[in-house]
Every structure is written in C-alpha cells, then in structure tokens.
C-alpha positions in Angstrom: 10.6 15.8 20.0 10.6 19.6 19.7 9.8 19.2 16.0 6.7 17.1 16.7 5.6 19.6 19.3 6.1 22.6 17.1 4.2 20.8 14.3 1.4 20.1 16.6 1.3 23.7 17.8 1.3 24.9 14.2 -1.5 22.6 13.3 -3.6 23.8 16.2 -3.0 27.4 15.5 -3.8 26.9 11.8 -7.0 25.1 12.7 -8.0 27.9 15.1 -7.3 30.5 12.3 -9.4 28.5 9.9 -12.2 28.3 12.5 -11.9 32.0 13.0 -12.5 32.6 9.3 -15.6 30.4 9.3 -16.8 32.1 12.4 -16.4 35.5 10.8 -18.3 34.3 7.7 -21.1 32.7 9.7 -21.4 35.8 11.9 -21.6 38.2 9.0 -23.9 36.1 6.8 -26.2 34.3 9.3 -25.6 36.0 12.6 -24.4 32.8 14.3 -21.8 33.5 17.0 -20.4 30.1 17.9 -16.7 29.7 17.5 -16.5 26.1 18.6 -19.1 25.2 15.9 -16.9 27.0 13.4 -13.8 25.1 14.4 -15.7 21.7 14.1 -16.9 22.9 10.7 -13.3 23.7 9.7 -12.2 20.2 10.8 -15.0 18.5 8.8 -14.3 20.7 5.8 -10.6 19.9 5.9 -11.3 16.2 6.0 -13.7 16.5 3.1 -11.0 18.5 1.2 -8.3 15.9 2.0 -10.4 13.0 0.9 -11.6 14.4 -2.4 -8.9 16.9 -3.6 -6.5 14.1 -4.8 -8.9 12.8 -7.5 -7.4 13.6 -10.9 -9.1 16.2 -13.0 -12.2 16.8 -10.9 -10.8 16.5 -7.4 -10.6 20.2 -6.8 -14.1 20.8 -8.0 -15.5 17.9 -5.9 -13.6 19.1 -2.9 -15.0 22.7 -3.3 -18.5 21.4 -3.6 -18.0 19.1 -0.6 -16.6 22.0 1.4 -19.6 24.2 0.7 -21.9 21.3 1.4 -20.3 20.9 4.8 -21.0 24.6 5.5 -24.5 24.3 4.2 -25.1 21.2 6.4 -23.6 23.0 9.5 -25.3 26.4 9.1 -28.9 27.5 8.3 -29.7 29.4 5.2 -29.2 27.2 2.2 -26.6 27.0 -0.5 -26.3 30.8 -1.2 -25.5 31.5 2.4 -23.0 28.6 2.5 -21.2 30.0 -0.5 -21.2 33.5 1.1 -19.9 32.1 4.4 -17.1 30.3 2.5 -16.2 33.5 0.6 -16.1 35.6 3.8 -14.2 32.9 5.6 -11.6 32.8 2.8 -11.1 36.6 2.9 -10.9 36.8 6.7 -8.5 33.9 6.9 -6.3 35.3 4.2 -6.1 38.6 6.1 -5.2 36.8 9.4 -2.6 34.5 7.7 -1.0 37.5 5.9 -0.8 39.6 9.1 0.6 36.6 11.1 3.1 35.9 8.3 4.3 39.5 8.4 4.8 39.1 12.2 6.8 35.9 11.5 4.2 33.3 12.5 4.0 30.9 9.5 0.4 29.6 9.8 -2.2 28.6 7.3 -5.9 28.4 7.7 -6.9 24.7 8.1 -10.4 24.2 7.1 -10.6 27.2 4.7 -9.9 26.5 1.1 -6.8 28.2 -0.3 -5.8 29.9 2.9 
C-alpha cells in the first residue's frame, strides 16, 4: 500500500511541476497568471503525448505537434506563442526537476515534453 501511495504522491508532484512549467511559459509569453489552467493544460498535453507518441516513426513528431496544439488551444496568441510557451515551460521544468533531483526528490514534469 505504501508503494501505491508513494507512486500517487510522485505523480501529483510531477504533475504540479509540469503545470508550474506551463504556468511560467504562459506568464512570460502571454501574461496569463492562472496556475490551475496550466495544470489542466499539462494533463491534456500529457494525454495527447501518451496517445500519439507510441506510433512508429512519426509518433514523436505527432505528439509534439499535438502538445503545441493543446497549448495553442488553451492560450491566446497563436502558434508562435504556443511554441514559445512550450519552450519556456521545458526550460523552467528542467530547472525545477534538476534542483529537486539534487535535493533527492526524484520527480519529472508531467505534461511538459522531455522534462
């Protein structure tokens, strides 16, 4: 039971970290300051990634396009802003994951690609 609980806690923390990355990207690029909106975006982006990334040869590209599409759909500003939000989210999440890893907290950034 402790393993299931620790897995759930790790999932939630990783999702919150991914949401934080998207929040940072959206705040820097569009000025939107809504953390809950970012967390929901992270969940939808993670689902899109999970559904498409397994497709042989083109899955990674399709998943990336779907992820940016989700951000474009959830935030104003068009495709360029969506790409910039995703880029800032990736950098911010990578920093948080690295710092937490150094502190001994093994999390990832659910909902942010490659984090």
